N, C-alpha and C positions, 0 to 999 in steps of 0.2 A: 617786093621786087622779085620777079621770077628767076628761075635757074640760068636761062639764057642771057639775061641783064646781068646777073652776077659774074658769070663766066666773062662777058665783055668787060665789065668793070675791072675785074682782076688782071685781065689780059692788057687792058690799057694802063693799069696802075702797078704793073709788074716790078717796077724799081722800088715803089713806096712798100709794097708787099714783102719784097726781098729784104729792104731795109728793117721792116717789122720783123721778120723771120730772124734777122741777124741779131736784134735787139734782144729777143726772148730765146734764143738758141744758140748755140756755139756754131757759128757758120762763118766761113772764110773761103777765099779762092782755094780750089781743090780739095776742100773738106767733104766727108761724107755727109750725105743728107738722106735721111730716112722718110719713108712714105708716111708713118703715122705723124711724125713731127711736123710735116709739110701739112698734112691734113689738119692737124689742131691749130696751126698758125693760121691757116685759111679761115678756120671756124672763128677764131678769136679776132682775127683782123677784121672780118665782116661784122661781128658783133660789136667790135670797137666803133666801126662806122655806121652802127645803128641798124644793121640788116640781120634780122633773125635768119639763122641757118641751123637746120637739123644735122645730126651726126651723118645719117646716110647721105644727104645733099653735099656736105662739106667732103665726104670721101669721094664721091662721083666728081665734084669740081677739082679736087686734088689730083684725081687720076687724069681728067682731061686737061687741065693746065699743066701738069708734068709732061704729058704727051706734046703739047704746044712747045713747052721749054725744050724738050729734047730736039724738036724739029729746028729750033733756033740756036742749038748749041749750048743752052745756058746749063742744061743737065745733061750729064753723060750717064747712061745707064750702066750700073755695076752689076746688079743683081735684080731679083723680083722684089727686093726690100727697099731699094734706094738707088741713089744716083751719086756721082761726084759733081759738086757745084763748080762750074766753069763761069766765074764772074770775076774778071781781072780787077776790078774795082775794089774787091774785098782781099786784095793781097796784103798779107801781114809784113810787118818789117822783118829783118834778118834777126835770127836768134843771136843773143849776146852771151858771152861767157865771162864770168867774173871770176877774178883771182881772190881766194879767201887767204889772208894772211893769219897765222896763228901767232899769238902773243908769248 
């Protein structure tokens, strides 16, 4: 599979890719997402799907896909190293406080 086909596949399967990322990294709505984590997740996801991908190719795919996700509002650029994940489907439940009683 060539580069363009991989990029198209990842774009079409973005929800599956993000679910894969969430399962392997700590990701939730409004969490920080780092470029290298995204790159390695893409590489592992493609390998899981039986598509060989080199490190440099995964890096380029991550950059191009991240740019696309920025345009869609899924990634919000924080700095040169990463983004904030804007994916409301990954909202976590409210934090709970528990009272501990001493005996």
